[in-house]
C-alpha positions, 0 to 999 in steps of 0.5 A, a space after each residue: 496486337 502485340 507479341 504475346 497476344 500474337 503468339 497466343 493467336 498463332 498458337 490457336 491457329 496452329 494447335 489449340 492445345 494437344 486436342 486432336 492428337 488422339 488419332 495419331 496415338 491410336 494409329 501409330 502407337 506411343 513411340 510412333 506418335 512421339 517420333 511423328 510429333 518430333 519430326 513433323 515440326 522439323 520437316 513441316 513447321 520450322 521451314 514454314 515458320 522460317 518462310 513466314 518470318 521472312 515474308 511477313 516481315 518484308 511485306 507486312 500487309 493485309 492479306 498476307 500470303 495472298 500479297 506475297 504470292 501475287 507480288 512474287 508470281 503474278 495475279 493468277 497465282 495470287 488468286 489461286 493462293 487465296 482460293 486454295 486457302 478459302 476452299 481449304 478453310 471450308 473443311 478446316 473450319 468445320 473440324 473445330 465445331 466437330 471437335 467441340 461437339 466430340 468433347 462435349 459428347 464424351 462427357 454428355 452424349 445426350 446433348 450431342 445426339 441426333 442433329 443436336 451436334 450439328 446445331 451446336 456446331 453451327 451455333 459455335 460458328 455464329 458465336 465466333 463470327 460475332 466475337 470477331 466483329 469486336 476486332 483483332 485486338 479483342 480476339 488476340 487478348 482473349 486467345 491469351 486467356 484461353 490458352 492458359 485455361 486449356 493448358 492448365 488441366 494438362 499440367 495436372 494430368 502430366 504431373 499425376 502420370 509422371 508420379 504414378 508411372 510404371 517405370 517401364 512405360 507402355 508395353 508394346 501391344 498390337 494396334 487395332 488399326 495401323 495407319 502411319 500415313 493417317 497419323 502423319 496426316 493428322 500431325 501435319 494438320 496439327 502443325 499447320 496454320 503458321 501463315 494464317 497469322 499473316 493476313 492481319 499484319 496491318 493490325 499487328 504492332 511493329 510487324 517486322 520485329 513481332 512476326 519472327 519472334 512470334 513464329 519461333 516462340 509458337 514453334 517451341 510452345 506447340 512442340 512442347 505442349 504436343 509431345 509432353 502430355 503423350 509422353 507422360 501418359 505413355 509412362 503409365 503403360 496405358 494401352 494405345 488402342 484406348 485413344 480415340 478422337 476427342 478422348 482426353 477425358 477418357 484418358 484422364 479417367 483411365 490414368 487416374 481411376 474413377 474417383 472424384 479427382 479423376 472426374 474433376 480432371 476429366 471435366 476440366 479436360 472436356 472444358 479445355 477441349 471445348 475452349 481449344 476448339 472455340 479459340 482456334 475457330 475464333 482466331 482462324 475466323 480473324 485470319 480467313 475473313 481478311 482474304 475476301 477483303 483483299 480480293 474485293 479490293 483487287 476486283 475479284 469480288 464485289 466491293 461489299 466484301 471490303 466493308 468494315 465495322 465503323 468502330 472496330 474495323 472488323 470486315 463484317 460482310 466477309 466474316 458473315 459470308 465465311 461463317 455461312 460457308 464454313 457451316 456447310 461441312 459440319 456433317 463430314 467426319 473428322 478424318 475426311 475433313 483433315 485429308 481435304 484440308 491438308 491437301 488444299 492448304 498444303 498446296 497453298 503453302 507450297 505456293 508461298 514457298 515458291 513466292 519466297 524464291 520468286 521474290 528473292 530472284 525478282 526483288 533481291 533488294 527488297 528490305 527483309 528485316 528477317 532473312 532466312 540465312 544461306 542465300 538462294 539455295 537454302 531458300 529453295 531447300 526449305 521447301 523440299 520437306 514440306 513438298 515431300 510431306 504433301 506427296 504423302 498427303 496425295 497418296 493418303 487422299 486416294 484411300 479416303 472414299 467420299 461417295 462415288 469418288 475419293 478425297 483426291 478426286 474432290 480436291 482436284 475438282 476444287 483446284 480446277 474450279 479455282 482456275 475457272 473462277 479466276 477467268 470468270 472474275 478477272 473482268 472485275 479487276 
């Protein structure tokens, strides 16, 4: 995989277009949403991209962050890194079929009513699993094409919104539901996934050079495609309370009116949302399916998980096993999926920051084609803001009920399960 396909694949792993940002606007308003979307990449994305650039260029191996943590901190923490990532993926990968069905339902509610939505989501997961059997090169190339398709309608929407803006922007209105922490959490999820591109490093052309360029190129692309569409709609004066999950088509109708152009753009945005959800699910399938392979090679899982397709090299057993697990959470709501995903995946990212520091101390002479400037102090400091944001995630998880417990309690149970699974599986090593 070369630079542009890697940028496109990373863009889908992190963003998949402006889709999913609607809740940030409805929870924090236009000014709050734009501020959150500008600050989050500085406090969350940039530090993570710096960390990934150094470690991926120094250790461009299959398994990516699992290899980094194992080498820097030992097998126990390496296993916890893989467990947190895979457990978080169960919730993360259910988000994209949920968004896919949500966008389809906004345009054709009858198609997604009842149990049809879950069936469509399961079919989407199965399709992406089959797509990934074709190999990483095909996934990367298709990501490049899909990124152009999904961003085109937003260029049209922004152009029209700027052309007909009121000159004053959106007037301050009372939000029906104010949830700043929820808005931050959604933004963190929308800016999360930079490390996922590392797990297939052995399938990337000149990874020592390509990864740093891809990380910084994607940071800029994500920030621009997030902020500009929301800022353009804000200029029209549209009430922020009209934003809802999967509602870009409704926003287009509100901005353009009810004419043929409006309906056409709404359809294009709906299709773009479905393409974005499918592209993200497809790219992340490529990433997460490599983790069972390295766990099997290290003795934590049966060797069958390391089996690859003879022609494409795709780990077909791992892909099918992951797809089955991801389908289990299709009934969860969008917000519940996000709070659990950000908690578990956020903890795995903190382990990667710890591995960055540990490798600086334990292997100071390790060749690093890209090195975060500033010495050990800066290597430690880049993880401070992500840690602070994760504390906010813990606070927000306490407020999200899941039956008799809350999301934090379920997250702690999953974390504890990782420790037990390590001791149960270590005899295989």
